Residue, then its C-alpha position, 0 to 999 in steps of 0.5 A: l500499499m506505502v509504494i501505490v502512495q508515495g510511488p503515482l497519488l504522491s506524485r500527483l499530489s506533489k504537482r497539485v499542492s504544496e509540500s506543507v499540505l501534504i504534510i498537513t494531509g498526512n498527519l489528519l491522516l495519522v490522527i484519524t489512524f489513532l483514533l480507529l484504533l480506539s474502535g476494537n472492532t477488528i475491522i475499523v482497526f485493520s482498515s485504520a492500516v489504511f490510513f497510517a498508510a497512506g498519511n505517512g506516505i504522504m507525510w515522511p516524502s513531505v517532510l525530507s522535500v521542504l527540508s531538503k529545500a530549506a537546506g541548499k545544495k551544499f548541506q541537502g545530503a547531511v541533513q535528509g539523512y540526519a532526517s532519516s536518522l531520527g526518523s528511526l530512531a523516534s521508530i524505535l523509541g516510538l514504539v517502546l515509550g509507546g508499549i511501556i503508555y500503554s501499558n500504564l493507560g490502557e486504550f487513552t493512548f493512542v488519544i494521546s499520540a492523535s492529539v500529539i499529532f494533531l498539534v505537529a498537524v497544526l504547529s505545520i499550517r507554519f511551513p510556509a513562513v518559516l520555509k519563506q525566511c529560510p534563506v537556502n544558500t545560505p550556510v548553517l555551520k561555517t566549514n572550513 
């Protein structure tokens, strides 16, 4: 499913809407994912995987694209490398911490997850303004 989302679907969407819209939309699909997990209905829980694949498949490549553009050509590879590494670390820590939180709070964990992701979606609305202030080819780090 991720292949379809990140392949033809994202390719078409990225030509029609901005990366900011894709990031916000992806995050909102992830919010729906975690809210569906609350249902307890097996079919609905399995259908949440569709929303997860769509949300993550739209959001994450768009985030990497925004970071790449903000970094400029000189730091593009380094920024994408750090972002991918931190994304992997977040996936590992998220699973471990999510398990710990779930063992203590139960289903409320999904409400917390949905709330945090919704907050990220709201904060992402500022992306276009932040990007306009980011001088694309100005080095962030001084190199000798």
